[in-house]
TORTOR-795657 format. One record per residue (C-alpha): residue number from 1; residue in one letter; x, y, z. Coordinates in steps of 0.2 Angstrom, whole numbers. Example, Ala and Ser with C-alpha at 12.3 -4.5 7.8 and 13.67 -1.06 7.14 Angstrom:
# TORTOR-795657
1, A, 62, -22, 39;
2, S, 68, -5, 36;
//
This chain:
# TORTOR-795657
1, M, 513, 778, 214;
2, L, 531, 778, 217;
3, R, 543, 766, 207;
4, L, 546, 747, 208;
5, S, 554, 730, 202;
6, I, 550, 708, 199;
7, A, 556, 687, 193;
8, L, 549, 674, 182;
9, L, 537, 663, 191;
10, S, 531, 647, 181;
11, C, 513, 646, 186;
12, L, 499, 649, 174;
13, I, 482, 643, 180;
14, A, 469, 639, 167;
15, R, 452, 646, 171;
16, S, 437, 653, 161;
17, S, 442, 671, 159;
18, A, 454, 673, 174;
19, V, 471, 676, 169;
20, S, 489, 676, 177;
21, F, 504, 684, 170;
22, P, 522, 678, 173;
23, F, 535, 691, 170;
24, E, 554, 692, 170;
25, A, 568, 704, 173;
26, Q, 576, 713, 158;
27, P, 594, 719, 161;
28, S, 597, 737, 156;
29, T, 608, 730, 141;
30, V, 593, 722, 132;
31, P, 578, 729, 123;
32, L, 562, 733, 133;
33, V, 554, 717, 127;
34, G, 565, 705, 118;
35, D, 560, 689, 110;
36, S, 568, 679, 123;
37, S, 557, 687, 136;
38, K, 541, 683, 128;
39, D, 530, 668, 133;
40, A, 516, 663, 122;
41, S, 506, 658, 137;
42, N, 508, 675, 145;
43, P, 495, 687, 137;
44, F, 501, 702, 147;
45, N, 520, 699, 144;
46, F, 522, 705, 162;
47, S, 540, 709, 165;
48, N, 552, 720, 176;
49, V, 563, 733, 168;
50, N, 578, 740, 177;
51, N, 591, 754, 172;
52, I, 607, 760, 179;
53, K, 597, 772, 190;
54, G, 590, 758, 199;
55, S, 572, 763, 195;
56, D, 563, 747, 193;
57, V, 546, 746, 185;
58, Y, 534, 732, 182;
59, I, 527, 733, 165;
60, A, 513, 723, 155;
61, T, 508, 724, 137;
62, L, 492, 733, 133;
63, T, 485, 736, 116;
64, A, 475, 752, 112;
65, G, 467, 754, 95;
66, G, 478, 740, 88;
67, T, 494, 747, 95;
68, A, 504, 739, 108;
69, F, 511, 749, 123;
70, Q, 522, 744, 138;
71, V, 513, 750, 153;
72, Q, 517, 751, 171;
73, L, 505, 742, 183;
74, D, 502, 754, 198;
75, T, 490, 751, 213;
76, G, 494, 769, 218;
77, S, 484, 777, 204;
78, S, 468, 773, 194;
79, D, 470, 780, 177;
80, L, 477, 773, 160;
81, W, 488, 785, 151;
82, L, 499, 782, 135;
83, D, 513, 791, 128;
84, T, 507, 793, 110;
85, T, 523, 802, 103;
86, K, 528, 788, 92;
87, L, 514, 775, 95;
88, K, 497, 780, 87;
89, P, 481, 770, 92;
90, S, 469, 769, 78;
91, G, 450, 771, 78;
92, T, 450, 783, 93;
93, Q, 436, 794, 98;
94, D, 440, 811, 105;
95, T, 430, 816, 120;
96, G, 434, 835, 118;
97, V, 441, 837, 135;
98, S, 458, 835, 143;
99, T, 466, 831, 160;
100, A, 482, 830, 168;
101, I, 490, 819, 182;
102, T, 504, 827, 191;
103, Y, 516, 817, 202;
104, G, 527, 822, 217;
105, D, 543, 823, 207;
106, G, 535, 836, 195;
107, T, 532, 825, 181;
108, V, 516, 826, 172;
109, A, 505, 815, 161;
110, Q, 493, 826, 152;
111, G, 483, 827, 136;
112, S, 466, 824, 128;
113, I, 455, 810, 134;
114, L, 452, 798, 120;
115, I, 442, 782, 119;
116, A, 448, 766, 110;
117, N, 446, 747, 110;
118, V, 459, 741, 123;
119, T, 465, 723, 125;
120, F, 473, 718, 141;
121, G, 477, 700, 142;
122, N, 462, 690, 137;
123, F, 450, 705, 140;
124, S, 445, 718, 127;
125, V, 434, 733, 132;
126, P, 431, 751, 125;
127, Q, 442, 762, 137;
128, A, 445, 780, 140;
129, F, 463, 785, 142;
130, I, 474, 800, 142;
131, S, 484, 803, 126;
132, A, 500, 811, 133;
133, P, 513, 813, 119;
134, G, 530, 819, 125;
135, T, 526, 816, 144;
136, N, 541, 816, 155;
137, A, 532, 803, 167;
138, T, 538, 788, 158;
139, T, 552, 777, 165;
140, N, 565, 765, 158;
141, G, 557, 765, 141;
142, D, 540, 761, 145;
143, T, 526, 770, 135;
144, G, 512, 772, 148;
145, L, 504, 767, 165;
146, L, 489, 757, 170;
147, G, 483, 762, 187;
148, V, 474, 748, 196;
149, G, 469, 757, 212;
150, P, 452, 762, 218;
151, P, 441, 770, 205;
152, L, 437, 785, 215;
153, L, 455, 791, 212;
154, S, 453, 792, 194;
155, A, 456, 809, 186;
156, I, 448, 803, 170;
157, S, 432, 798, 179;
158, N, 431, 814, 188;
159, T, 434, 824, 172;
160, L, 421, 815, 161;
161, Q, 407, 814, 174;
162, T, 398, 829, 167;
163, T, 399, 822, 149;
164, T, 390, 808, 140;
165, F, 406, 798, 140;
166, S, 411, 784, 152;
167, G, 426, 787, 163;
168, K, 426, 770, 171;
169, T, 443, 763, 175;
170, L, 450, 748, 165;
171, L, 447, 736, 179;
172, E, 429, 742, 181;
173, N, 426, 739, 163;
174, V, 434, 722, 163;
175, F, 424, 716, 179;
176, A, 408, 723, 172;
177, A, 410, 714, 155;
178, N, 414, 698, 165;
179, P, 402, 698, 179;
180, S, 407, 680, 185;
181, E, 424, 686, 187;
182, P, 430, 688, 205;
183, N, 434, 707, 208;
184, Y, 452, 705, 214;
185, I, 470, 706, 208;
186, T, 485, 699, 215;
187, F, 504, 702, 214;
188, Q, 519, 690, 218;
189, L, 535, 699, 216;
190, S, 550, 687, 216;
191, R, 568, 689, 218;
192, S, 583, 683, 208;
193, E, 594, 671, 216;
194, T, 609, 677, 207;
195, T, 608, 695, 211;
196, G, 596, 697, 226;
197, T, 586, 709, 216;
198, T, 568, 708, 210;
199, S, 567, 699, 193;
200, G, 550, 693, 190;
201, G, 534, 686, 198;
202, T, 515, 685, 193;
203, F, 501, 697, 192;
204, T, 483, 689, 191;
205, I, 465, 695, 188;
206, G, 452, 685, 197;
207, E, 462, 670, 202;
208, V, 475, 665, 216;
209, N, 492, 658, 212;
210, S, 489, 639, 215;
211, T, 506, 638, 224;
212, L, 501, 652, 236;
213, S, 483, 647, 239;
214, G, 486, 650, 258;
215, I, 482, 668, 255;
216, S, 464, 663, 255;
217, N, 465, 660, 274;
218, A, 475, 676, 278;
219, P, 467, 689, 288;
220, K, 456, 701, 278;
221, L, 463, 719, 281;
222, N, 449, 731, 278;
223, V, 453, 746, 267;
224, V, 450, 762, 277;
225, S, 451, 774, 262;
226, K, 439, 778, 249;
227, D, 452, 780, 235;
228, R, 468, 771, 241;
229, W, 473, 754, 247;
230, I, 476, 759, 265;
231, V, 474, 747, 280;
232, F, 478, 748, 298;
233, M, 496, 742, 303;
234, D, 500, 736, 321;
235, G, 518, 740, 320;
236, I, 535, 734, 316;
237, I, 548, 722, 324;
238, V, 566, 727, 323;
239, N, 579, 715, 329;
240, G, 566, 707, 341;
241, K, 560, 724, 347;
242, N, 542, 729, 345;
243, V, 539, 747, 338;
244, T, 521, 754, 338;
245, G, 511, 770, 338;
246, N, 515, 788, 334;
247, S, 502, 789, 320;
248, A, 499, 807, 314;
249, L, 481, 802, 309;
250, S, 466, 796, 318;
251, V, 452, 787, 309;
252, T, 437, 777, 314;
253, G, 442, 760, 320;
254, Q, 460, 764, 322;
255, G, 468, 757, 338;
256, P, 479, 768, 349;
257, T, 495, 760, 343;
258, Q, 490, 757, 325;
259, T, 496, 767, 310;
260, L, 489, 768, 292;
261, A, 499, 760, 278;
262, N, 496, 762, 259;
263, L, 502, 747, 249;
264, D, 508, 753, 232;
265, T, 516, 742, 219;
266, G, 521, 758, 210;
267, T, 533, 763, 223;
268, S, 551, 756, 222;
269, L, 556, 758, 240;
270, A, 545, 764, 255;
271, L, 541, 781, 264;
272, I, 539, 779, 283;
273, P, 539, 791, 298;
274, Q, 556, 795, 304;
275, F, 551, 788, 321;
276, Y, 551, 771, 313;
277, A, 566, 774, 301;
278, D, 576, 778, 316;
279, A, 571, 762, 325;
280, I, 577, 752, 310;
281, Y, 593, 761, 305;
282, S, 599, 773, 318;
283, G, 607, 759, 328;
284, V, 618, 753, 313;
285, P, 636, 756, 316;
286, G, 641, 769, 303;
287, A, 624, 774, 298;
288, Q, 620, 792, 294;
289, L, 604, 800, 289;
290, D, 604, 812, 274;
291, P, 591, 824, 278;
292, S, 590, 831, 260;
293, T, 584, 814, 254;
294, G, 577, 806, 270;
295, L, 588, 791, 266;
296, Y, 599, 782, 279;
297, I, 616, 778, 271;
298, V, 623, 762, 279;
299, P, 637, 749, 276;
300, C, 633, 737, 263;
301, D, 635, 722, 275;
302, T, 621, 728, 286;
303, K, 609, 715, 290;
304, I, 593, 719, 299;
305, D, 579, 708, 306;
306, L, 563, 717, 301;
307, S, 545, 712, 301;
308, F, 529, 722, 298;
309, V, 514, 717, 308;
310, F, 496, 717, 301;
311, S, 481, 710, 311;
312, G, 493, 702, 323;
313, V, 503, 693, 310;
314, A, 521, 697, 307;
315, Y, 528, 698, 289;
316, P, 547, 696, 289;
317, V, 556, 707, 276;
318, H, 571, 700, 267;
319, P, 586, 709, 274;
320, I, 592, 711, 256;
321, D, 577, 723, 254;
322, T, 580, 733, 270;
323, V, 597, 739, 262;
324, Q, 597, 744, 244;
325, A, 613, 747, 233;
326, A, 618, 759, 219;
327, T, 633, 765, 210;
328, S, 642, 780, 217;
329, T, 650, 793, 205;
330, R, 667, 784, 209;
331, G, 660, 768, 202;
332, T, 659, 760, 219;
333, V, 644, 754, 228;
334, I, 633, 765, 239;
335, C, 621, 757, 251;
336, F, 606, 765, 259;
337, G, 590, 760, 268;
338, G, 575, 753, 258;
339, F, 563, 762, 270;
340, Q, 565, 781, 267;
341, V, 560, 794, 279;
342, S, 543, 802, 274;
343, P, 543, 821, 273;
344, G, 527, 820, 283;
345, G, 511, 830, 281;
346, D, 501, 817, 272;
347, T, 483, 817, 277;
348, D, 479, 799, 271;
349, E, 493, 788, 277;
350, D, 508, 786, 289;
351, F, 517, 773, 278;
352, L, 518, 771, 260;
353, L, 524, 753, 258;
354, G, 531, 749, 241;
355, D, 542, 735, 234;
356, S, 555, 735, 247;
357, F, 540, 727, 258;
358, L, 529, 719, 244;
359, R, 543, 708, 238;
360, S, 542, 698, 254;
361, V, 523, 695, 253;
362, Y, 510, 689, 241;
363, S, 496, 702, 240;
364, L, 478, 701, 235;
365, Y, 468, 717, 232;
366, D, 449, 714, 233;
367, F, 439, 729, 226;
368, G, 423, 724, 234;
369, S, 411, 739, 235;
370, F, 424, 750, 226;
371, I, 417, 742, 210;
372, S, 400, 732, 215;
373, G, 390, 725, 229;
374, T, 391, 730, 248;
375, T, 406, 719, 253;
376, P, 420, 731, 260;
377, P, 436, 731, 250;
378, F, 450, 722, 258;
379, L, 468, 716, 256;
380, Q, 476, 700, 261;
381, L, 494, 696, 263;
382, L, 504, 680, 263;
383, S, 522, 679, 269;
384, T, 534, 672, 256;
385, T, 550, 675, 265;
386, D, 557, 663, 278;
387, A, 566, 673, 290;
388, S, 579, 660, 294;
389, T, 583, 656, 276;
390, A, 584, 675, 272;
391, D, 596, 677, 286;
392, S, 607, 663, 280;
393, E, 608, 669, 261;
394, F, 610, 688, 264;
395, A, 629, 688, 263;
396, T, 629, 679, 246;
397, L, 615, 689, 239;
398, S, 622, 706, 245;
399, A, 639, 701, 237;
400, Q, 631, 696, 221;
401, R, 621, 711, 220;
402, N, 636, 722, 222;
403, A, 645, 713, 209;
404, S, 631, 715, 197;
405, I, 632, 734, 200;
406, T, 651, 736, 198;
407, G, 653, 722, 185;
408, K, 666, 714, 196;
409, A, 666, 696, 203;
410, P, 661, 696, 222;
411, S, 676, 694, 233;
412, S, 678, 678, 244;
413, G, 680, 688, 259;
414, G, 664, 698, 260;
415, G, 658, 697, 278;
416, G, 641, 689, 282;
417, G, 635, 705, 291;
418, S, 628, 706, 308;
419, S, 611, 710, 315;
420, G, 610, 729, 315;
421, G, 625, 733, 305;
422, G, 643, 728, 299;
423, S, 660, 735, 296;
424, G, 655, 743, 280;
425, G, 671, 737, 272;
426, S, 662, 731, 256;
427, S, 654, 748, 252;
428, D, 657, 766, 249;
429, A, 653, 769, 267;
430, P, 648, 787, 271;
431, R, 660, 799, 279;
432, S, 651, 815, 277;
433, M, 634, 821, 271;
434, V, 639, 825, 253;
435, F, 630, 810, 247;
436, S, 613, 818, 243;
437, T, 618, 823, 225;
438, V, 626, 807, 222;
439, L, 611, 797, 228;
440, L, 599, 807, 218;
441, S, 609, 805, 202;
442, A, 614, 787, 205;
443, I, 597, 780, 209;
444, G, 584, 792, 204;
445, L, 575, 787, 220;
446, G, 560, 781, 211;
447, L, 550, 789, 225;
448, G, 545, 805, 217;
449, M, 530, 798, 208;
450, A, 516, 800, 221;
451, L, 501, 808, 215;
452, I, 498, 826, 221;
//
């Protein structure tokens, strides 16, 4: 996983045991879960938390042994771990073995594997989890992480397979206890109209958001990995130009111009090959690539027409997501590409597509034979971004986002930007490559959480 962000969507659908969870943004100045953010009809209390580092996380409330934890939801991993430093589940059973999950930024969640009764929304099951007191892998005040990826990726399952204890993932146990429940989950990550940043959305288990039911007719993208949500991608379209090919991998069924993309809700931005990052950003006037971070530094009024293509369908990305913003050490705004150059060398994927892409679609993850039966697992995507509307509202959203960062009212003269770039007058535009330390300290990247 790599970190993320979301906005309130008023859509709860009554079903037998299927559930959906609206969530809302919480500014860094309010508590993690304030009374005003709680919804009696929202059993997951699904919300977004953002701090001054710009590292957004999607959290939900999960109860283990009678104690409530705020856990990230992450499609890029498959284990449940909890920071038990101050919160102590009761009635736990110790399996007598330990395990650790290490992330790419060096953070670790490690400790004893315990079993407790866990309640997630309307579902309650006995569940194995890692008790990780003092872990340095928490973010923005959360107290754990729930991986909702393919079961084969689970460290707990692998560790317990030679014992008498069950190491099944939480979703495996939920679906086994509710055999009539469709074995899929969905995410809809909304965007705040006042700041242009993610501030809520909906997470569901076993149901589709009724306002986005068109996803049922979307192409089924077969998952081509045993332990990650990886699918074939046809290419991208940048300002009307098709960009394809240059995959570093070759798997069965892959077309000559296709690449492999991993869709990960636990990633704030995205990691992509430099060939594609250059196609997106190198033509922007004033753009500079910082090789130490893999980030393109760009003027804040940069507006890029970008789409990702899956199964012949183009999914436009809102231009507010192609360019991200953070505070510099001088208190001004630094803007950078939302699609970061990958360091390369990954043997599973070419692209790691996080929230900078996922905010523009409604996504469905069907576990299929990952959990039961013989139907291959698949993903479906439904575009939620109208390219024309996104183009017209970009200037306003960009100005409002910058104002929310600096605390200053947006100026009336902020330009509307232009396709492929702008003047950069509204940003702390780069003049040299001294921004790597600034970026790392200002935004925390949120891209160091990939499993290794």
